[in-house]
Each structure stands twice: as structure tokens, then as C-alpha cells.
C-alpha positions, -999 to 999 in steps of 0.1 A, spaced: -162 575 -630 -177 550 -654 -170 522 -629 -186 543 -602 -218 548 -623 -219 511 -631 -218 502 -594 -246 526 -586 -267 512 -615 -261 477 -602 -272 487 -567 -304 504 -579 -314 477 -603 -313 453 -574 -338 473 -553 -374 464 -556 -399 493 -555 -430 483 -535 -446 513 -517 -450 548 -529 -451 574 -502 -438 606 -519 -457 637 -510 -466 641 -547 -474 606 -560 -459 597 -594 -487 591 -619 -466 567 -640 -452 537 -622 -414 539 -624 -393 509 -633 -359 501 -617 -342 510 -650 -360 544 -650 -346 552 -616 -311 540 -626 -312 561 -658 -322 593 -640 -295 586 -613 -269 583 -640 -279 617 -653 -275 633 -619 -241 617 -613 -229 628 -647 -240 664 -641 -225 666 -606 -192 651 -616 -188 679 -642 -202 706 -619 -182 738 -617 -203 760 -595 -198 769 -558 -206 746 -529 -240 760 -522 -251 754 -559 -235 720 -557 -258 708 -529 -288 727 -544 -284 706 -575 -289 674 -555 -323 687 -544 -333 700 -578 -321 670 -598 -331 640 -577 -340 611 -599 -375 610 -613 -399 598 -587 -375 605 -559 -372 634 -535 -341 646 -516 -354 653 -481 -323 667 -465 -286 672 -470 -259 670 -443 -225 681 -456 -191 686 -440 -172 712 -461 -140 707 -441 -138 670 -449 -155 673 -483 -182 648 -476 -219 648 -478 -249 626 -469 -281 631 -488 -314 616 -476 -334 604 -505 -369 588 -506 -374 569 -538 -405 548 -545 -410 536 -509 -373 532 -502 -350 555 -483 -314 559 -492 -284 576 -476 -262 586 -505 -227 591 -491 -206 614 -513 -169 623 -512 -156 651 -534 -124 670 -540 -115 708 -538 -129 712 -573 -162 697 -563 -156 667 -584 -171 635 -569 -144 611 -560 -164 584 -543 -201 576 -538 -220 548 -520 -257 540 -513 -271 527 -480 -307 516 -480 -328 521 -448 -363 508 -439 -392 521 -459 -409 554 -447 -441 550 -427 -474 553 -446 -492 586 -447 -530 591 -447 -553 619 -458 -590 626 -452 -613 655 -454 -603 664 -419 -565 663 -422 -534 658 -444 -500 643 -434 -464 650 -444 -433 629 -440 -406 648 -421 -372 639 -407 -363 647 -371 -330 651 -354 -293 645 -362 -281 624 -391 -295 599 -397 -328 616 -392 -357 598 -376 -390 594 -395 -417 617 -384 -452 625 -395 -468 659 -393 -506 658 -392 -523 691 -402 -560 699 -400 -575 705 -434 -579 741 -446 -560 754 -416 -524 765 -421 -521 781 -387 -533 755 -362 -518 750 -328 -494 721 -329 -486 693 -303 -455 672 -301 -465 636 -291 -440 619 -269 -446 581 -264 -444 558 -235 -407 549 -236 -378 552 -260 -385 520 -281 -416 534 -298 -421 533 -336 -435 565 -353 -471 556 -347 -468 537 -315 -466 545 -278 -453 517 -256 -471 485 -263 -498 502 -284 -487 501 -321 -511 529 -332 -517 550 -301 -500 582 -314 -514 578 -349 -550 576 -336 -544 604 -312 -530 626 -340 -560 620 -362 -585 627 -333 -566 659 -325 -567 670 -361 -604 665 -363 -607 691 -336 -582 716 -351 -549 706 -335 -519 697 -356 -493 673 -343 -459 659 -348 -450 623 -339 -416 607 -346 -398 574 -339 -374 572 -310 -337 570 -314 -335 538 -293 -353 521 -322 -325 529 -345 -294 520 -325 -282 518 -289 -268 551 -276 -248 560 -245 -261 594 -234 -295 611 -232 -282 637 -257 -278 609 -283 -310 592 -274 -334 621 -269 -323 657 -263 -310 665 -298 -341 649 -315 -365 667 -292 -349 701 -298 -350 694 -335 -387 686 -333 -394 719 -314 -375 741 -338 -384 724 -371 -421 732 -367 -413 769 -375 -408 758 -412 -442 742 -416 -478 756 -420 -487 753 -383 -487 778 -354 -454 771 -338 -460 800 -315 -487 778 -298 -466 747 -292 -481 719 -269 -464 689 -252 -484 657 -250 -467 628 -232 -481 594 -227 -469 572 -198 -432 577 -194 -434 604 -220 -455 623 -195 -431 616 -166 -403 633 -185 -425 662 -196 -412 689 -173 -375 679 -180 -383 682 -217 -400 715 -214 -375 731 -190 -351 742 -217 -377 750 -243 -396 782 -236 -412 778 -271 -437 753 -255 -463 778 -244 -496 761 -255 -497 737 -225 -486 703 -212 -508 673 -212 -498 641 -193 -517 609 -202 -515 584 -174 -478 592 -166 -457 568 -147 -452 581 -112 -417 589 -102 -395 562 -117 -379 572 -150 -356 542 -149 -384 523 -166 -374 542 -198 -345 517 -201 -359 485 -217 -352 452 -201 -335 462 -169 -344 451 -134 -355 485 -120 -356 477 -83 -321 462 -83 -307 489 -105 -321 516 -82 -304 499 -52 -270 496 -70 -271 533 -79 -273 541 -42 -239 524 -37 -209 546 -30 -189 531 -59 -212 514 -84 -198 495 -115 -195 513 -148 -224 494 -163 -255 478 -147 -275 452 -166 -254 461 -196 -263 498 -195 -239 526 -187 -242 537 -151 -238 573 -162 -268 570 -185 -289 554 -157 -281 584 -135 -292 607 -163 -325 589 -164 -329 593 -127 -325 631 -131 -355 632 -154 -380 628 -125 -407 654 -124 -399 666 -89 -365 680 -100 -383 704 -123 -416 711 -107 -407 745 -93 -388 755 -124 -416 749 -150 -448 769 -146 -466 759 -177 -503 751 -175 -506 713 -172 -534 688 -175 -530 653 -161 -554 626 -174 -558 589 -164 -584 562 -159 -602 561 -126 -585 528 -117 -549 540 -126 -524 529 -99 -504 561 -104 -531 587 -107 -538 591 -69 -501 598 -64 -502 625 -91 -533 641 -76 -516 643 -42 -483 655 -58 -499 684 -77 -525 693 -51 -509 727 -42 -500 737 -77 -526 760 -92 -512 756 -127 -520 719 -128 -554 702 -133 -561 665 -129 -590 646 -143 -599 608 -144 -624 588 -164 -643 556 -157 -635 525 -177 -603 538 -193 -570 518 -194 -534 531 -197 -538 536 -234 -569 558 -229 -590 531 -245 -624 518 -234 -632 481 -230 -642 479 -267 -606 491 -277 -617 525 -288 -594 555 -280 -619 574 -260 -628 605 -281 -643 623 -251 -608 625 -236 -595 643 -268 -625 666 -267 -616 676 -231 -580 680 -240 -587 704 -268 -613 724 -249 -589 726 -219 -562 740 -243 -587 767 -254 -595 776 -218 -628 758 -212 -634 746 -177 -639 709 -184 -650 701 -149 -678 727 -150 -713 714 -142 -726 733 -173 -699 720 -196 -713 705 -228 -682 699 -248 
């Protein structure tokens, strides 16, 4: 055990603390030796712990080293292993623990991950760091309007599966800016990084479904109105909206699609030649992989197209795009006979809902929020 503690101390003293993002900022700047000393205390207590398994893991949360917070625990009682997510002075660690039948630690190792995203707070909103999905959890940010612990809440799905927590497609701050504008009008939101950013996966369940289900259900634990849950998808995030909502009756607040790609979800796969892949998929006996991607996975992507779910999902839907969008006329024609869907376009707006000066157009957010609350945003008398 002394050797184990020494190894942990060596690991920690080699980690430089740079950014502090804990929900309750530490007043006194911690040194590396401070963190190492507190970690030694936790290891010592746990290695002499004689309580039941529940108390064993509760101790991790209660006795995280000073200046650190244990965000989540994932443990496997059958195999006597545990992984603890810990954020410590701007660094995130996965603490891998093995223990015996007497709950004595037999082995422990630390794996450091990238630093958590920065949070912001204004008079209009606060933000919390959360983790979404299976182990290892993805970074997420929950933005909550100030002085409102029961606001409707939107899940913001980006333009593709390569997006960072704040980004959508090629726009590095699209979801961050959208979240802040929504909060200024009383709508909370959750944005999280995509699994493809972390590691290559082989099925849609690994890449998306588990994480999306986690995002839907975790909101019940936070000070938002999870009974009024909204889906907002940008680009390809809009194209897969109906497939995403289909198995989640909890999403009752509405669906908003921001310049969705029209009818080709293969663009979700980065770097492939979509036309040639589409042609190969039509073959009677295609290869197991195409452009280095599993053919089974590519078929899953094809099944996400809106038309597969259009008659199965009856949620109220708003489709928004720039007046010059190539895809918008197709969507207008596509939804023409559906009374639950409204389409609206704006002059001088690009794919990122930005005006020529680069501003994320606040009028669009105003209209989105008023539409959510039932205002006829196409009315002649509408004043916003």
C-alpha cells in the first residue's frame, strides 16, 4: 500500500494545475503538494474502510481531495472494480480502483483527460458542468436562466458528430451563443460534446443513442422543467431530429430545426465520399467497410432520414433557415401537408443563423421562444 500511495503522489505532483472550473471556486490556490497530501488521506481511509459497498463509494464523493470534486462513480460489484470521475483544479481524472471482497483497495491508477470546458455566469444565467452518457462521460454544460429553477429546457444537437461542447459543425461557438441567447429569454439548455470527438465507434448506439438518452433523462435531476423538454437541432442535428425524438416521449415542448440538411444523413460520417458510398450501399453484396467505415454503421445512418419517422412523430415543429438556403425550399415542400410543422425563413442569414456582420441573429431566437410559447410569429400584428 505504501508503494501504491507513493506512485499516486508521484503522478499528482507531476500534474500542473492551470484552470479552475469547479462549481464552488476554491479561495486559496492549491499547490500540487496540497492535492497529493489530501489524496493520501483518502487512500489511507479507504484502504482501512470496513463499511458496506454503498458507504464505500459514498466516501469517495465525500472525501475527494481538497479543491476537487467527484462528479460520478461507475462501479462493477461483480468484478470489484470502480471508476471515479474527478475534476481537480482544471484537470479531469479517471481513478481506476480494484478492491477485494473485504473492500480493501488492491490496485489503483489515474488517467488524466482533457480539461473541462470553461463555464460562464452573468446576471441573466448560470452554468453547470455535467457529464453525459456512458463511461467515460462526455462533457456537458447546463445553462440555466437566473432566478428561475423551473425553466423549460432544450437539448442542443449540433451539425454533425465531430462537434465540441460549444460548437456546431464548423462554428466553434454556435451552441454556446445560442444557449446564452435562449437563457436571456427564459429557456434553459443542455449542450454536450459528441462521442465521435472522443473515439471512433462502430454503432449508432455507441456514437449517439446512449448519450442522447442520458441527456434526456439526466435533466430530471436538475433545477429545470424537464416536463417541458425541447429538441433544437442545427444542420444534420435537425435532419436526425425525428429519429431522436421517436423513442423519447419526454420531448413534449417542441422540435426546432435550424437549416437542416435535406435527406442525406450520410453526411454525418466525416470524410467519406457521400455520392460513391450511396451508390455502393445499393449493391446487392457491398463490402464490410466503405471508405474505412463499417457498412452496417452506414446503413444505420441511412435509416435516420426524416421521412422514415415523419408519420410516427407528431410533435409541434418549427423549421428555420436563411432565405437563400439550398435545402429550405425542399423542406417547405416536404412539410406542406403537415399541420404540426411551421417553416420560416430570414433574409441575409447563413447556415449558422448569422448575419453578414457575424452576429447570431437574436431575432431568430426571439421568434423561436415566442413560437414555443404559442405566439403566431408570422402574424401581421406580431411585435415580438
